[in-house]
Steps between C-alpha positions, in 0.01 A plus 500: 500500500345660198221343312489472121168697502541803733130604459174338410479684163823351370382159611171545311683625189722196505208258547302668212811476270544128596140422422523684158811299419318179577195597299723585192703184547192279491348697216814443282475126588136504378376407845227762529327319781809538720545861390140573591523317831808718593304810404199390709717408798677839475163679509361280789811597708430868435821554307329571173370546243760726354543641157786254431316196630181570295706550183703185570195280562307632199805417279541157665134409444509596131768228441208251477254583225206358703567757778467813282170602670659486840801695377267765356313523833837558683595747231174696572576468875834664449346795336201526745743520790666788330825309438687568185507207258853402375560507134580130495176422675297670229697303233471174689125531549446608144703209371322253725153604391619491137614141544145427626374638165342805677642759261230745613615487860869511399433819289319657795800427728734660240268802477502531880887483483501777239277714720738436796770670285712185433680475170434178309 
């Protein structure tokens, strides 16, 4: 009989997408610890990081104002890996640091967004 994943690449793609969905789900529920744990598990298993998972976990972590520094580190990791940063990630990170009264950092993130050719 046929398998739902005819090759290893399609299986990896499905696993990556499942992890990203989990990270986003927990981020929306403001459970950044669970989102981060899924991100770390994905990386430990050699499935990631991916552009989508990095963007998803950075957005999830910014849901809690106290985690803005971690989110900013993940944001920098996205860029250092050569991944493109999603428009919503820029905005989420900028909004999170603004909520922490770090306007200087928020303005820098928006400046970076402008340099990346995103329209605000």
